[in-house]
TILOLO-939446 format. One record per residue (C-alpha): x, y, z. Coordinates in pm, whole numbers. Layout:
REM residues N
@X->X; Y->Y; Z->Z
...
END
This chain:
REM residues 369
@X->-3406; Y->-393; Z->-1031
@X->-3626; Y->-120; Z->-878
@X->-3550; Y->-193; Z->-510
@X->-3292; Y->-365; Z->-295
@X->-3306; Y->-474; Z->67
@X->-3084; Y->-496; Z->370
@X->-2930; Y->-816; Z->506
@X->-3245; Y->-895; Z->707
@X->-3469; Y->-866; Z->404
@X->-3632; Y->-539; Z->508
@X->-3595; Y->-166; Z->443
@X->-3636; Y->-155; Z->65
@X->-3441; Y->118; Z->-115
@X->-3519; Y->257; Z->-458
@X->-3218; Y->192; Z->-678
@X->-3297; Y->453; Z->-948
@X->-3331; Y->731; Z->-690
@X->-3006; Y->629; Z->-520
@X->-2820; Y->627; Z->-851
@X->-2954; Y->960; Z->-972
@X->-2895; Y->1132; Z->-637
@X->-2533; Y->1016; Z->-625
@X->-2457; Y->1100; Z->-988
@X->-2613; Y->1446; Z->-953
@X->-2403; Y->1508; Z->-643
@X->-2088; Y->1387; Z->-821
@X->-2146; Y->1620; Z->-1112
@X->-2112; Y->1917; Z->-878
@X->-1871; Y->1787; Z->-612
@X->-1626; Y->1547; Z->-779
@X->-1260; Y->1576; Z->-685
@X->-1022; Y->1702; Z->-952
@X->-773; Y->1415; Z->-964
@X->-512; Y->1365; Z->-1241
@X->-610; Y->1005; Z->-1317
@X->-964; Y->1122; Z->-1395
@X->-834; Y->1326; Z->-1687
@X->-723; Y->1016; Z->-1877
@X->-862; Y->692; Z->-2014
@X->-514; Y->538; Z->-2034
@X->-554; Y->207; Z->-1847
@X->-186; Y->209; Z->-1746
@X->-208; Y->548; Z->-1572
@X->-537; Y->447; Z->-1407
@X->-390; Y->113; Z->-1298
@X->-90; Y->284; Z->-1138
@X->-320; Y->521; Z->-949
@X->-542; Y->238; Z->-823
@X->-246; Y->40; Z->-691
@X->-95; Y->346; Z->-523
@X->-429; Y->432; Z->-363
@X->-453; Y->93; Z->-195
@X->-403; Y->170; Z->175
@X->-266; Y->519; Z->96
@X->-441; Y->857; Z->97
@X->-476; Y->1072; Z->-215
@X->-264; Y->1360; Z->-80
@X->26; Y->1122; Z->-21
@X->-11; Y->952; Z->-358
@X->-19; Y->1262; Z->-582
@X->356; Y->1345; Z->-594
@X->448; Y->977; Z->-627
@X->199; Y->933; Z->-911
@X->340; Y->1224; Z->-1112
@X->701; Y->1119; Z->-1050
@X->624; Y->758; Z->-1147
@X->466; Y->852; Z->-1480
@X->750; Y->1097; Z->-1553
@X->1005; Y->816; Z->-1516
@X->794; Y->518; Z->-1632
@X->531; Y->659; Z->-1870
@X->427; Y->331; Z->-2032
@X->380; Y->-37; Z->-1960
@X->683; Y->-103; Z->-2178
@X->899; Y->133; Z->-1972
@X->789; Y->-28; Z->-1645
@X->845; Y->-382; Z->-1773
@X->1198; Y->-296; Z->-1886
@X->1301; Y->-113; Z->-1570
@X->1530; Y->-259; Z->-1305
@X->1354; Y->-357; Z->-984
@X->1582; Y->-120; Z->-789
@X->1456; Y->167; Z->-1006
@X->1093; Y->69; Z->-944
@X->1141; Y->38; Z->-568
@X->1332; Y->368; Z->-549
@X->1040; Y->547; Z->-716
@X->808; Y->382; Z->-465
@X->1026; Y->453; Z->-161
@X->818; Y->607; Z->118
@X->478; Y->481; Z->1
@X->504; Y->160; Z->202
@X->348; Y->-181; Z->130
@X->627; Y->-243; Z->-123
@X->470; Y->-561; Z->-257
@X->247; Y->-328; Z->-459
@X->547; Y->-198; Z->-653
@X->683; Y->-548; Z->-711
@X->342; Y->-661; Z->-836
@X->322; Y->-365; Z->-1075
@X->663; Y->-454; Z->-1214
@X->578; Y->-822; Z->-1250
@X->236; Y->-752; Z->-1401
@X->386; Y->-517; Z->-1660
@X->622; Y->-793; Z->-1769
@X->328; Y->-1033; Z->-1785
@X->132; Y->-787; Z->-2002
@X->429; Y->-764; Z->-2238
@X->460; Y->-1141; Z->-2270
@X->91; Y->-1241; Z->-2269
@X->-96; Y->-938; Z->-2406
@X->146; Y->-788; Z->-2660
@X->209; Y->-491; Z->-2432
@X->-157; Y->-383; Z->-2429
@X->-347; Y->-361; Z->-2102
@X->-621; Y->-627; Z->-2131
@X->-987; Y->-528; Z->-2143
@X->-1120; Y->-867; Z->-2033
@X->-1210; Y->-887; Z->-1664
@X->-1066; Y->-1236; Z->-1610
@X->-736; Y->-1136; Z->-1774
@X->-709; Y->-821; Z->-1562
@X->-792; Y->-1004; Z->-1238
@X->-525; Y->-1262; Z->-1321
@X->-248; Y->-999; Z->-1313
@X->-31; Y->-992; Z->-999
@X->-154; Y->-749; Z->-735
@X->-497; Y->-692; Z->-890
@X->-796; Y->-819; Z->-696
@X->-1166; Y->-806; Z->-772
@X->-1222; Y->-445; Z->-667
@X->-910; Y->-307; Z->-836
@X->-998; Y->-488; Z->-1159
@X->-1347; Y->-339; Z->-1151
@X->-1212; Y->8; Z->-1078
@X->-965; Y->-1; Z->-1368
@X->-1210; Y->-142; Z->-1622
@X->-1487; Y->98; Z->-1527
@X->-1259; Y->403; Z->-1524
@X->-1065; Y->321; Z->-1841
@X->-1329; Y->148; Z->-2055
@X->-1663; Y->234; Z->-1886
@X->-1731; Y->-133; Z->-1823
@X->-2000; Y->-215; Z->-1565
@X->-1802; Y->-385; Z->-1288
@X->-1872; Y->-316; Z->-918
@X->-1602; Y->-211; Z->-671
@X->-1558; Y->-260; Z->-299
@X->-1269; Y->-60; Z->-158
@X->-1259; Y->69; Z->200
@X->-1460; Y->381; Z->120
@X->-1735; Y->184; Z->-52
@X->-1754; Y->-68; Z->233
@X->-1806; Y->216; Z->480
@X->-2075; Y->384; Z->269
@X->-2270; Y->63; Z->216
@X->-2231; Y->-44; Z->579
@X->-2394; Y->281; Z->690
@X->-2653; Y->290; Z->414
@X->-2789; Y->-46; Z->532
@X->-2684; Y->-16; Z->899
@X->-2478; Y->-333; Z->872
@X->-2479; Y->-495; Z->1214
@X->-2152; Y->-689; Z->1178
@X->-1798; Y->-585; Z->1074
@X->-1763; Y->-545; Z->695
@X->-1496; Y->-816; Z->686
@X->-1763; Y->-1065; Z->795
@X->-2010; Y->-947; Z->529
@X->-1802; Y->-933; Z->210
@X->-2050; Y->-1140; Z->8
@X->-2346; Y->-919; Z->101
@X->-2148; Y->-600; Z->38
@X->-2053; Y->-720; Z->-310
@X->-2421; Y->-792; Z->-381
@X->-2520; Y->-439; Z->-277
@X->-2237; Y->-280; Z->-477
@X->-2337; Y->-472; Z->-790
@X->-2707; Y->-391; Z->-746
@X->-2645; Y->-20; Z->-699
@X->-2399; Y->18; Z->-989
@X->-2542; Y->228; Z->-1270
@X->-2494; Y->23; Z->-1591
@X->-2528; Y->334; Z->-1809
@X->-2257; Y->529; Z->-1623
@X->-2032; Y->280; Z->-1440
@X->-1721; Y->500; Z->-1460
@X->-1892; Y->800; Z->-1300
@X->-2087; Y->591; Z->-1050
@X->-1782; Y->408; Z->-916
@X->-1584; Y->730; Z->-893
@X->-1880; Y->895; Z->-722
@X->-1927; Y->635; Z->-451
@X->-1553; Y->640; Z->-376
@X->-1567; Y->1021; Z->-349
@X->-1869; Y->997; Z->-124
@X->-1675; Y->778; Z->119
@X->-1358; Y->986; Z->96
@X->-1512; Y->1332; Z->142
@X->-1856; Y->1295; Z->304
@X->-1906; Y->950; Z->461
@X->-1571; Y->968; Z->640
@X->-1461; Y->729; Z->918
@X->-1511; Y->992; Z->1188
@X->-1747; Y->1290; Z->1191
@X->-1923; Y->1216; Z->859
@X->-2085; Y->1518; Z->693
@X->-2434; Y->1370; Z->682
@X->-2596; Y->1708; Z->611
@X->-2412; Y->1720; Z->276
@X->-2474; Y->1358; Z->177
@X->-2698; Y->1286; Z->-125
@X->-2804; Y->961; Z->42
@X->-2890; Y->1112; Z->381
@X->-3264; Y->1046; Z->345
@X->-3197; Y->684; Z->243
@X->-2929; Y->604; Z->502
@X->-3041; Y->369; Z->775
@X->-2743; Y->446; Z->1002
@X->-2829; Y->816; Z->987
@X->-3197; Y->748; Z->1051
@X->-3125; Y->556; Z->1370
@X->-2827; Y->761; Z->1492
@X->-2572; Y->485; Z->1428
@X->-2318; Y->663; Z->1206
@X->-2056; Y->674; Z->1484
@X->-2099; Y->301; Z->1554
@X->-2089; Y->176; Z->1194
@X->-1888; Y->20; Z->1039
@X->-1860; Y->-222; Z->1330
@X->-1500; Y->-296; Z->1426
@X->-1331; Y->-632; Z->1459
@X->-1170; Y->-703; Z->1794
@X->-796; Y->-745; Z->1755
@X->-510; Y->-859; Z->1974
@X->-229; Y->-616; Z->2063
@X->45; Y->-601; Z->1802
@X->360; Y->-796; Z->1894
@X->667; Y->-578; Z->1952
@X->1007; Y->-700; Z->1830
@X->1347; Y->-569; Z->1936
@X->1593; Y->-565; Z->1645
@X->1969; Y->-521; Z->1653
@X->2098; Y->-335; Z->1345
@X->2458; Y->-293; Z->1230
@X->2606; Y->-5; Z->1033
@X->2928; Y->-182; Z->932
@X->3222; Y->33; Z->825
@X->3542; Y->-83; Z->656
@X->3881; Y->88; Z->651
@X->3795; Y->259; Z->322
@X->3506; Y->446; Z->487
@X->3239; Y->238; Z->313
@X->2924; Y->89; Z->468
@X->2795; Y->-265; Z->405
@X->2431; Y->-293; Z->299
@X->2232; Y->-598; Z->190
@X->1922; Y->-654; Z->-20
@X->1626; Y->-849; Z->113
@X->1496; Y->-1148; Z->-86
@X->1255; Y->-1044; Z->-365
@X->944; Y->-1180; Z->-191
@X->801; Y->-1124; Z->155
@X->805; Y->-816; Z->377
@X->1002; Y->-529; Z->219
@X->1116; Y->-767; Z->-56
@X->1385; Y->-633; Z->-288
@X->1473; Y->-336; Z->-68
@X->1820; Y->-263; Z->63
@X->1880; Y->-237; Z->438
@X->2141; Y->-231; Z->709
@X->2188; Y->-591; Z->828
@X->2070; Y->-725; Z->1162
@X->1793; Y->-928; Z->1322
@X->1574; Y->-1005; Z->1618
@X->1727; Y->-995; Z->1965
@X->1671; Y->-1335; Z->2124
@X->1578; Y->-1383; Z->2493
@X->1871; Y->-1331; Z->2733
@X->2081; Y->-1191; Z->2448
@X->2234; Y->-843; Z->2453
@X->2200; Y->-624; Z->2148
@X->2576; Y->-653; Z->2089
@X->2558; Y->-1033; Z->2101
@X->2262; Y->-1027; Z->1865
@X->2441; Y->-810; Z->1610
@X->2756; Y->-1025; Z->1610
@X->2547; Y->-1343; Z->1571
@X->2321; Y->-1205; Z->1299
@X->2612; Y->-1067; Z->1096
@X->2791; Y->-1399; Z->1122
@X->2477; Y->-1587; Z->1009
@X->2370; Y->-1344; Z->736
@X->2703; Y->-1234; Z->593
@X->2968; Y->-1477; Z->719
@X->3191; Y->-1210; Z->868
@X->3307; Y->-1094; Z->1210
@X->3247; Y->-739; Z->1331
@X->3334; Y->-533; Z->1635
@X->3027; Y->-357; Z->1779
@X->3103; Y->4; Z->1861
@X->2906; Y->312; Z->1956
@X->2527; Y->335; Z->1966
@X->2386; Y->542; Z->1677
@X->2007; Y->563; Z->1714
@X->1693; Y->380; Z->1826
@X->1395; Y->385; Z->1589
@X->1038; Y->278; Z->1664
@X->837; Y->170; Z->1362
@X->500; Y->1; Z->1308
@X->399; Y->-238; Z->1032
@X->47; Y->-371; Z->975
@X->90; Y->-678; Z->1197
@X->372; Y->-592; Z->1436
@X->590; Y->-316; Z->1579
@X->968; Y->-297; Z->1594
@X->1234; Y->-103; Z->1777
@X->1558; Y->-86; Z->1579
@X->1862; Y->-53; Z->1806
@X->2131; Y->68; Z->1567
@X->2505; Y->49; Z->1635
@X->2814; Y->143; Z->1443
@X->3030; Y->-165; Z->1378
@X->3374; Y->-222; Z->1233
@X->3445; Y->-499; Z->983
@X->3716; Y->-728; Z->1121
@X->3748; Y->-1051; Z->922
@X->3590; Y->-1289; Z->673
@X->3461; Y->-1247; Z->319
@X->3109; Y->-1099; Z->307
@X->2862; Y->-1342; Z->149
@X->2484; Y->-1313; Z->91
@X->2401; Y->-1609; Z->317
@X->2072; Y->-1470; Z->452
@X->1998; Y->-1206; Z->190
@X->1978; Y->-1157; Z->-186
@X->2287; Y->-937; Z->-246
@X->2546; Y->-730; Z->-60
@X->2743; Y->-417; Z->-143
@X->3000; Y->-183; Z->10
@X->2874; Y->171; Z->-45
@X->3013; Y->517; Z->22
@X->2786; Y->710; Z->261
@X->2724; Y->974; Z->-6
@X->2584; Y->704; Z->-240
@X->2327; Y->555; Z->0
@X->2048; Y->768; Z->-151
@X->2084; Y->580; Z->-479
@X->1934; Y->264; Z->-327
@X->1572; Y->193; Z->-230
@X->1550; Y->157; Z->150
@X->1253; Y->99; Z->383
@X->1132; Y->411; Z->564
@X->1291; Y->319; Z->897
@X->1629; Y->273; Z->726
@X->1612; Y->622; Z->575
@X->1611; Y->753; Z->933
@X->1931; Y->555; Z->993
@X->2086; Y->718; Z->686
@X->1993; Y->1062; Z->821
@X->2155; Y->972; Z->1154
@X->2473; Y->857; Z->974
@X->2488; Y->1189; Z->788
@X->2450; Y->1380; Z->1114
@X->2700; Y->1172; Z->1314
@X->2958; Y->1112; Z->1041
@X->3209; Y->828; Z->1034
@X->3306; Y->655; Z->1361
@X->3621; Y->755; Z->1544
END
């Protein structure tokens, strides 16, 4: 295919010149990343999942620690979920870790412990979509599959001066990615276009003077690089007020519970609590939530800390109070499991990021009077 066109059918681009310019640039400017020094599909898979919605600098220490503790698919499949989530703690979007764990077990049962090389089999694994499957298969086996992560979407949107938000043009973007892909060097090409987006064609202040596609880029030609990719209009994030209980017993232990294995923060441990309802005080909320979730009565004591935290679709303020266990037998009525834990042992459990701030506050304040 010698040329490809934009969404309106105009502005033909020479595919061979685009490929050669990008690959030449990559040969001299590629990032030195640990997962590029291996063809092990497991190590590449782990890196691709970690890099979803997370920057390289953040991922690097987690990646090394993960492979030190879980060096093979077999090791991951046999690990306890708590171990997996503890290794992931701090990376966020914890469903990724649960999907890795589940997919490893699926590979053991359906593929004799070997990472599959068939595209359909890879895409059928939990947590692996079309772009991630293409990235793994091209990087590990040099198979010619296109990719479309956030960096690639931005590069292609600018290259063709896409007039609508990328989310509304997924089909067209996939067509362009597939047409541009170099079938002789798919591994290098996919890595190159991701590097181009990560280091040159950045969201703000792109380094157009250093871009190998500058002379081909329609957004650059018409001065539109600051306006593309077009953004979707979005409503303000809802803000929830949450009452949280740090429940102490007479033995100086704290009650924690584990969230159900699916859904937001699934499988992680936390300090119990819930949303403050209209016309309800935080103390009333905590007593009600603890009764509903754990079947016990508590006395709400001193305020410990307030924590503001943002998730992808909403914000929360955690209003955290020390509480004293009074009566009843704790039961996992609204959670997956419960445990009394000494404060010194809290670090052994995987907690969401906001809860780690509560643990730090407990260490600073000490036990209640």
